[in-house]
C-alpha positions as CSV (number, residue, x, y, z in Angstrom):
1,M,0.0,-0.2,0.2
2,A,1.1,3.3,-1.0
3,Q,2.5,6.0,1.6
4,P,-0.5,8.8,2.1
5,H,1.8,11.3,0.3
6,A,2.1,8.8,-2.7
7,E,-1.5,8.5,-2.7
8,H,-2.3,12.2,-2.5
9,F,0.4,12.6,-5.4
10,I,-1.6,9.8,-7.4
11,Q,-4.6,10.7,-6.8
12,Q,-3.6,14.9,-8.1
13,Q,-2.1,13.4,-11.3
14,M,-5.3,11.1,-11.8
15,E,-7.4,14.1,-11.5
16,E,-5.2,16.2,-13.9
17,I,-5.3,13.2,-16.4
18,N,-9.2,13.3,-16.2
19,S,-9.5,17.2,-16.4
20,Q,-7.0,17.2,-19.2
21,Q,-9.1,14.6,-21.0
22,N,-12.6,16.5,-20.4
23,R,-10.7,19.8,-21.9
24,L,-8.2,18.6,-24.6
25,G,-9.8,15.3,-25.3
26,K,-8.5,11.6,-24.6
27,S,-6.0,11.6,-27.3
28,H,-4.0,14.8,-26.4
29,P,-0.4,14.6,-26.1
30,D,-0.6,16.6,-22.7
31,V,-2.6,13.4,-21.6
32,A,0.1,11.5,-22.3
33,N,2.8,13.5,-21.0
34,S,0.8,13.3,-17.8
35,M,0.3,9.5,-18.0
36,N,4.1,9.3,-18.9
37,V,4.8,11.2,-15.0
38,L,2.4,9.1,-13.4
39,A,4.3,5.8,-15.0
40,L,7.5,7.2,-13.9
41,Y,6.3,7.6,-10.2
42,F,4.8,4.2,-10.2
43,H,8.5,2.8,-11.7
44,H,10.7,4.9,-9.4
45,V,8.9,5.5,-5.9
46,I,6.3,3.0,-5.7
47,R,8.0,0.5,-7.6
48,N,4.9,-1.1,-8.9
49,H,6.1,-1.9,-12.4
50,Q,3.0,-3.3,-13.6
51,E,1.1,0.2,-12.9
52,A,3.9,2.1,-14.7
53,L,3.5,-0.5,-17.7
54,S,0.2,-0.1,-18.2
55,F,0.1,4.2,-17.9
56,H,3.2,3.9,-20.3
57,T,1.3,1.7,-22.5
58,Q,-1.4,4.1,-22.5
59,A,0.6,7.1,-23.2
60,M,2.5,5.5,-26.1
61,D,-0.9,4.6,-27.7
62,I,-2.0,8.0,-27.3
63,L,1.4,9.4,-29.2
64,K,1.5,6.9,-31.7
65,A,-2.1,8.7,-32.6
66,Q,-0.7,11.9,-33.3
67,P,0.0,12.9,-37.1
68,V,3.1,11.3,-38.4
69,Q,6.5,12.5,-36.7
70,T,5.1,15.1,-34.5
71,C,5.6,13.3,-31.1
72,D,8.5,11.1,-32.7
73,V,10.9,12.0,-29.8
74,E,8.0,11.8,-27.1
75,I,7.7,8.1,-28.3
76,A,11.0,7.6,-28.2
77,V,11.6,8.5,-24.9
78,T,8.3,6.4,-23.8
79,M,10.3,3.7,-25.1
80,V,13.3,4.4,-23.3
81,D,10.9,4.6,-20.2
82,I,9.1,1.3,-20.8
83,G,12.8,-0.4,-21.3
84,N,13.8,0.7,-18.2
85,V,10.6,-1.1,-16.3
86,Y,11.0,-4.3,-18.5
87,R,14.9,-3.9,-17.2
88,A,13.9,-3.6,-13.7
89,T,11.3,-6.5,-13.9
90,G,14.2,-9.1,-15.6
91,K,12.4,-8.6,-19.0
92,N,15.8,-8.2,-20.5
93,E,14.8,-9.0,-24.3
94,Q,12.0,-6.7,-24.2
95,A,14.1,-4.1,-22.8
96,V,16.9,-4.0,-25.4
97,S,14.0,-4.3,-28.0
98,H,12.6,-0.8,-26.5
99,F,15.9,0.5,-25.8
100,M,17.1,-0.2,-30.0
101,A,13.8,1.3,-31.1
102,A,14.3,4.2,-29.3
103,L,17.8,4.8,-30.4
104,R,16.6,4.2,-34.4
105,I,13.7,7.4,-33.8
106,F,16.4,9.1,-31.9
107,R,18.8,9.1,-34.6
108,E,16.2,9.3,-37.6
109,N,15.5,12.9,-35.9
110,K,18.7,14.0,-35.2
111,V,18.4,13.9,-31.2
112,P,22.0,14.3,-29.8
113,E,23.8,11.8,-28.2
114,T,23.6,13.9,-25.3
115,H,20.1,14.0,-24.7
116,P,19.3,12.5,-21.4
117,A,16.9,10.0,-23.1
118,V,19.4,8.9,-25.7
119,C,21.9,8.0,-23.1
120,G,19.5,6.0,-21.0
121,A,18.7,4.0,-23.8
122,T,22.7,3.6,-24.8
123,Q,23.2,2.9,-21.0
124,G,20.2,0.2,-20.7
125,V,21.8,-1.8,-23.6
126,C,25.2,-1.7,-22.7
127,L,24.0,-2.9,-19.1
128,L,22.1,-5.6,-20.1
129,Q,24.8,-7.0,-22.9
130,R,27.1,-6.9,-19.9
131,T,24.7,-8.9,-18.1
132,D,23.8,-11.5,-20.6
133,E,27.5,-12.0,-21.1
134,L,28.4,-12.3,-17.5
135,T,25.5,-14.9,-17.3
136,R,26.7,-16.9,-20.4
137,R,30.2,-17.2,-18.4
138,L,28.8,-18.6,-15.4
């Protein structure tokens, strides 16, 4: 069970999502952004990876429904976040798949290698490759 301050944050974020959906429509990129914020909270603070994945996936669906290439970078950032959830739950193949897909999108959109999400995806792939190499040696 989440702590009272965590429950308060989750409730506030859900109210914000509902408000945005009413004002902007359920498929607006701002709704996806708020869902990603909540997903990150579930992943990093609450450590509820199932809820994190659920909100990231909903955000991804919204972003992918936007006109072509308008949200590519946001899609890639969300893929990195999903990859991190998969990595945390030991689903390494899915994690690498999401990291690599994100890196392709970043390259296509000429996002600098110094962008935090690019660094996160690159680091995620490297960590998982090292983990895989160590596992094979044992």
